[in-house]
N, C-alpha and C positions, 0 to 999 in steps of 0.2 A: 306525501309517503312515499310517492315514488321510489322505485329501483334502493328498499330498503331489505330485500332478500327476506321478506314475511312470507311463511306460510299457510296451510292449514286453510279453514273457512272465514269466509267472512259473517263476522257475527252478525246474525239478526238483527240485536240491538240497535244498531247506526240504525234504526227506523225513529228513536228516539230521539235522533241528535235533530230536532224540527230548523234549527237555524242554522245547520249547517251549506252553506255555497258551495263550495269544493270539494267535489271526493274524486281526490287522485291518489290511486290505488294499483299505477302502471308498472310493467319488467319485476314480479314481485312472484312466490312463485300460489299463489292459492288455488286451494284446488276444491269441490266441490260446485253448487248453484249459485247462483247469482240473487241473493235473497230480496225476496217481494215486498218487505220494508222499506227496500230504500224509497220506494212507493212513497212512500209517508213523509218525506223530505220535503219538504213543499218546493223549499227555496234555492233546490238546486240549481248552480249555472252551469254545471260542468259536471260528468259522470266521465270518470276516464279509469275504465279496468284491461288496457292493452296488456299482449304478452303473461299472463297469467295461463294456467288451468283449468280455466272455469269451463264448466259443463254443463247442461241443461240446456234451459232454454230463457232468452228476452224474454225477464217479468214483465205480464200484464201489464202490473201497475206502474210505470214508468210512462201510464197517460196522462201523469196525473202531476208530473213533473212541468205544469206551464207554464213556468222558465228558464229551462232549458236552454244552456245553445251549443255544448257541445255533448257530443254523446260517441266515445270508443268504447266499442266491445273490440277489438280484431286483434286478432294470433291468441284466440283462445280455442277449446272444443265447442263451442255452442252448438248446438245443431237444434232442431224445429224451425219453425216459419218467421218468416217478420211478422209480429204482430199487426194487424192491420189498423189498431185502434196509439199508434205509433204517428198517425198522420194526425192527430190532435195535437203533434210538439210546436204549436204553431213559431215561436219561438228561434228552433234549432236552426245553427248556422251552420253546423262542421254534425255530419254521421257519418263516421265509417266501423263496418260492420266486418271487415275483409277480413279474409284469413280463419275461418271457424267452417264449420261443416252444417252450413242451414241451407237448408232443401227450400220447396213451395216455391210460389211465386212473388214477383214485384207487387205487395199492393198499391193499389191505382190512388189510396191513400195520402197515401208519398204529397201527390200533387199537393195537399192546402199547405205545407209546411215552406210558403211563399216564400221566407227568409233563408230557406237554404244557399250555400254556397257551393258547399265543398259536400257531396255524397258517395262513398265509395261502398261497394258492394259484394268488389272482386272479390278471385279464390273463396269462392261457394260453392255449393251444387243449386244452386236456381235456375229455375226450367221457366218457361212460358213464354209472352211475348214481352216487350218491352211496353209499358202504358201509353197511353195517349197521354195521361195528367203530367209524364214527366216531363214532358216537353215544356207545359206551361209552366213552369216552376223558371220566370224568365231572369230572378236571381243569382243561378249560378252560375259564376266567374271563373270559379277556382277549378274546382274538378269534375267531375264527372265520369265513373269509372264502375264497369262493369264485366272487365274482361274474366278469364278464366270462370263460367259459370256454363249453363248448358240451352242459354237463350237462343229463342227459336222465332222466326215470320222477320218483319221489314221493319227496320225503324221509322219509328214515327214523322207523321209531316208535322206534327209538331215540334219538331228538333230546331225547324227554321225559326222557329222563335227563338232562341241560346245565343243571341248574340253578341253577349257580354263571358261564354263561354270562354276560356286558352285551352285548358287543356281536356280534352277524349278519347278513351279508352273503351271498347269495343270488342277486343280481341281475343283470340282461341272462346268463341262461343259457337253459333250454328245459324248463325243471320243471314237472311235472303236479302234478295231484291238489289234495290240503285241505290249509290250513296250520293244521286246529285240535291237530296234534303238539304246536305249539308253543306254544299255549295255558296250557301248566303254567311257563314259561318265564319266571318272579318276576320273575329277574335281569336281565332283560332291559332295557339302558340305550337301547341304537339298533339297530333292525334295517332291512335296506332287501332287499325279497323285490319288485324291482318289475321287470317285461321277463322277463316269463316267461308261462307258460303253465296259472296257477292257476287252482282256480274253486270252487264250494263260495260257502260265507260264514267271516268273520275270525272267531276264538275271539271269547263274547261274554266277553271280561275288563273290567278297568278300563284295564290294559297296552294294552291290543291301541286301546283308546278311542282311549288317548292319541297315539299313535303320528301324524305327520303322515297324509294322504290318498298324497302321491309316494313314502313306502315302498312301496305294495303296485299305484299304476299301470302300465299296460301290463301286465294281466291283462284282457283281454277277458272273461273268462268268471268274474271273482272278485267278489263281492256283498261291495265298503265300508261299503253302507250299505245297515244291515237294513232301511229302512222304506221303499228305494227298489228294492228289487229284486222286484218285481215279474212274475209268470208270463205265461207268452203268451195264456194262453185267460183271456177276457173275467169271468168269475167271478171268477177268483182278484185281476185288477182290481178289480173291484167290494168282494171283501171286503176289499183292502188299503187299497183307498178309503177304509172303513167306519172300516176301522181306525182309519186315522189321524188323521179325524177326530174317535172317540171319543178316542183318545189326547191330539190336542190339545184336546179339552173338557175332561177329568181333569187335562189336566197347568193346564190356565189358576184350573179351581177350586182346585186345590192351590198353585199362585202365589198366588192371592189371600188362601187361609186364611195362606200361609205368610207374607206382607206382613202382613197383620194381626196373627200373632203377634209377630214380632219389632218391629214398632209398640208394641206394646203392652210386651213385655221391654225393649224401651228404655225407654218410661216409666216403668218397674217401678224396671229395676236399675241404670239411670245410664248415661252417654254413655260410661264408663270401659272398657265390657267392648265397643262395640261393635269394635274388629277381633279380637275373637275371632271376629267370623260370616261374614269372607270370607277365611283362611285360607289359601292352598293351598301342601301337604302333597305335597314329590316328594320318594321313597323311594328312596334306590341299592340297599336289602337287603330282608331279611325282618325285619320289626320289630315286636314285641307293644306297644309303647305306641303313644299316636296324640298328635298336638301339644298337646292340652292339657294333656296330661302333662309335659311339658316347660313350659310356660306358670306354672305355678300355681309354680316351682320361680328364674324369672329375679325372685333379690332380692337386695339388699347383701351376705345371709351367706350366699349360696352363689357368689360373687363370688373367683375363681382366679387373675385376669389380666386384665391389660391391655394392650391394644397400639395402636399408628397405625391399623390396620383395625376395631376394637370391641373387646368386652369377653367374656369368658369367663365362664359361669360353671360349675356342678361339678353334676349333675342324675342323681335318683336316681330311677328314675322304679316306679310299683306296680308293679312285677317284678319289687325288686328286681335292674335292669339300672342300672349307673353311664353314663352319658355326656358330655360335654364340648361345651356348646353355646352358640355362638360371636353373641354380637348385636353384626353389624357398625354402624359410624358412618354414621349420615345421608348421599347426597348434600352436600358442604356450601354448593351455589347452590340446594339446597330443592329439584331434580326427577329424580323418581325413575325409575330406567331402567324401561323397560318389562318387568311379569314376564313376557314369550317370554321378551326378553332374558337376563334374569337364571337365568333354566333353565333357556337353552338352555346358557349357556356353564356355569354351575355342571354341567349334567350327564354334559356332559363330563369334567367334575373327577373326581363319580362315578366315571365308570368306570375310573379309575389302581386298578389292582392290582399291588402293589407290596409285599413286606415290610418296608420301612424305612420307609413314609408310611403317613400316619395316616388312617385309612381314615374317609373322607366318607359318612355312614350316612343324610342325604336332608337336603332344604330348606325353608324355609316361609318366605313371602313373603306381607303382605296389602296390599302396594300401597304401605306407610311401613315397613315394622321385615320388618329380611329377617336370617333365620338360618341356620346352614347347623351341622349333628349332627355330632358325633366319637366313635369310639371316646374311651375315657378313657382316659389313660396314669399309674397312678397312681405312676411314683417322678420327676414334674415333670421338668424340665427341664435340658438342660447347665450353664445357666448356675444353676441353683442348688445343682446338684450344685458346680462350680468352686467358688463364689462364700458359700455361708452358713455354709460347714463346719463344716457336720454331722457332715460326712462325710470322709476323704479317697478322693480317685481315684488309685489307681493307673495307672500308664502301661498294663498291660495292658487297663486298662477306656476308658482313654481311648484307645489307639488304634482299639479295635473300636467306641467311637463315631463314631468322625471316618471309620472308614471305610462306617462303613450308613452314614452321611449324606453324605456321596460316591457308591453304589449309588444314593443317593434320588435326587441331586436330577440324576442323568447317566442314570439311564430318563426323567424327565421331560423334558428337555436332546434326549435322543437317540432313546428309544425311542415317544415318544408322538408320534401324527400328528394334529393336530400338534403340533408341539411348547411345552413350557407352561411360562414362566420363572415363577420362586417370585416374587420381586421382595422377598422380605421375607428372606433368610435370615441369623441371628441365630441366638448360642446359646439364648435365649430360645425358638427355634422348634425346636430341636432337641431334640423330648423321648426318655426314656430307660426301659425298658422294665424289669425286676426282676432279667434275664441282662448287663444293659448294651448289651441292642438299639437300636437308635437310631431313629428317626421321624422325618419332617420334616411339621412342623406347620403351620398357620394358610397354609389359602388366600385368606382374603381378600385377598390383594392379588396374587393369581395372574392371572395373564393364557393365553391361548392364541398362540401366533407364527404370525404369518402365514409364509409361508416369504418370502411376494412383499418383504415389507417388510423390510428390514434395511439400517441401525438404522432405528427403532424413537424416534417423540416422545412419552411418556411426561403426560396432562393432568395427573395425576395423584399425590400424595405414593407416590414408592418406597420402601420400606426403612426402615432406625431410625441413626439418630445414630451416627457410629462405622461402622460395615459399611459404608455408601452410596457406590459406586465413585462416583470425583473427573470422570466424563464425563456423568454425572446433576450434578451440579454447574454443568456450562457450557452446554451445551447437551442436556438433560432428557435424553439417549438413554439408552433399557432395551434391554438385548440379554442373550443367554446368558452374553454376558462379564461384568454385571453380576453373575451370582451366584456364575460363577467367584471375582470380587475379596473378594464379600462371603466366600464358604469361606473362603478365606485370611486375612479376619480375625478369623475361627473359630480355625484351627489354629494361629494363635499367639496365641490365647488360651488355647488347650486346652493349649500346648506353657506360656506363662507362668505361669498362672496369671489370668494379667489381665485385666481389662477395659477394651476398644479405648481408654477414656479414662478408665485409672484415677489415680486421686488419687495414688497416690504414683511413679506416670509421671514423672520429672523435670523440671522446668518444665512442665508440666500437657503434653506436645503427643503425638499422638497413636503406639498400638502400634507401628505402623509405621515412623515417622521416628525413635521408642527406638531400633528394635532395629535399623536401618541406622547411624543413629550408632555402639551396642554393635560391629555386625560391624564397622567401620568401622575403631574404634581400639583395638579389640582382636578382632585376625584370629584367634588362635593362640587362642581361648579364648571358643570361641561357650555357651561354659556359664553365663555370667555373667549371658544373659538367660532363662533354663531354670529355670521353677516346681523353688527349690532341695530341697522336699519330694521333688519326682524323683527326684534326683540322690541322695538318701541312701536311695533304696527298692528304686531300677532298676538299679543295676552295670552291667550288659552290654548294656543295652536305650540306649544311649550313642550309636550307631548308627543305630539305627532315629527316635530324637527329629532326629537332624540329616539323616537323609532328606525329613523331613514337614517339617521345618525350607525346605529347599529348594523343596521345593514352593512351599508358604507365598507361598514368597517371588515363586515362577512367579509364582502369581494374583494375587499383588496387584500387578504391572507395572502402571505407570498407565497407557497404551497398550493397548487394549481386544484390538487385534491381538495384543499379543505375548502374551497369556495361552492355559495351553494349554484346550482344552474339557475336560470335567468326566468324556468321554472317558478323555481322556489325563491325566489326574487318579489315576481310579482302578488305569490301568496303573501306573501310575509306583509311586503308593504301595502295588498289592500287588506287584509285580515286586520292584522297588527298583532 
């Protein structure tokens, strides 16, 4: 019921829906207070009330929602304080209350929410210090955002335990002290501590050297550039100046020596190795191998797939870790994007943490060749399992795979900021783990979405033949609904066991055309389009297949506006 233009008050009678699992009322025009009766819906797993005009306070009754995974109250007019008893929500994965008028302090009890992966209380009026207990939330790996509040005091020493955290924003507060406590957070992809009262020097790590200076601006006492941190007395100034002179002299000698060595190396070994001299490697995880360890294995013998965005290699590192390396095709006009632009865009993809999305381990770029490093998923793709006939996928396995893929795609569209359009959803890009867990793969074509631009024209080929939404063919528009269409094609492929343009489809038509024809001519017998092996083995699951067929047909609607969102797809598929 999100984005449905509803208004008025949320009815208190909602508390009578004791079996309710998902309450999704976001982006409407609801006013008044949040009904405390919601706390009676003991089975709720998600409460999403963001982007309304709700007032009042956060109900104390939320403490009874023991199964709650997602709580999003952002962008309302909620006041009061954060209830202490929210710390009882130990199943909570995501808590977002940003963009309100909440006051008071951050409750220490939030440290009990051990499963939290994302915590965003930004843009409120919260004061006081950051509790030491927040640093004990070692599961925090997606985002911790306390920006635009009135927080004071130092960053707790316990923050050094947030080793999995990818994005940290403490900007626009009144925080003081040193940043040295953050020096060991090796997985940070994005950091913003600007406009506080931090002092001292930055941690002397490669990670901090790579962050832009804007991440630290607005801290008058913070020394951003070590060589420019001069003390007030003249003796220190002279010493520092001498140090700089010596450093420059040493650097000049080093550059000369290295230049000569490189020249001799090229003369001896030939130009074929020149790309190895200028690789820029950006890791998004802790890795125990180097760029050179992967380059050695990029040969034809290790190719495991090719697509419209590049070729994929299976690489075993010297430490026996197996990774998948995608070598992106060169841009057709021969003009390579700026390295910083490529790294910035891929960095956002590297910050993604979701159980149904293949982890991006890092990216490599030498100005000519671009590589993406992923976790290697040993069971192959959904397409391989469906069509290579090495094994039979029963309905339970197929349903688990499509459900996982839907969760991953819904995350990209609805939980990433900005949203991400995959642009190449197909059965080959849904990888399958040993327990039939789905992993969305291939971000070679993925693009970050500017929400101010809708729809968007694409200047590169987006998608694969048979899965591309019709609007792309006549106006080159790419939106999240383009992914939804492609996902609908995948659902039909799973139901029928046929590829979108399978040779066995009569008259060589597309799978959508064939299914629509079959359903018109045989209204009472939809089983004619279902994989016959499923009908032999699945028995009582026909109703579930019919439900998925209905979702698929909604997704492949020729009109983008008539297609559901991936959040709707997921809700319909789960709830039925």
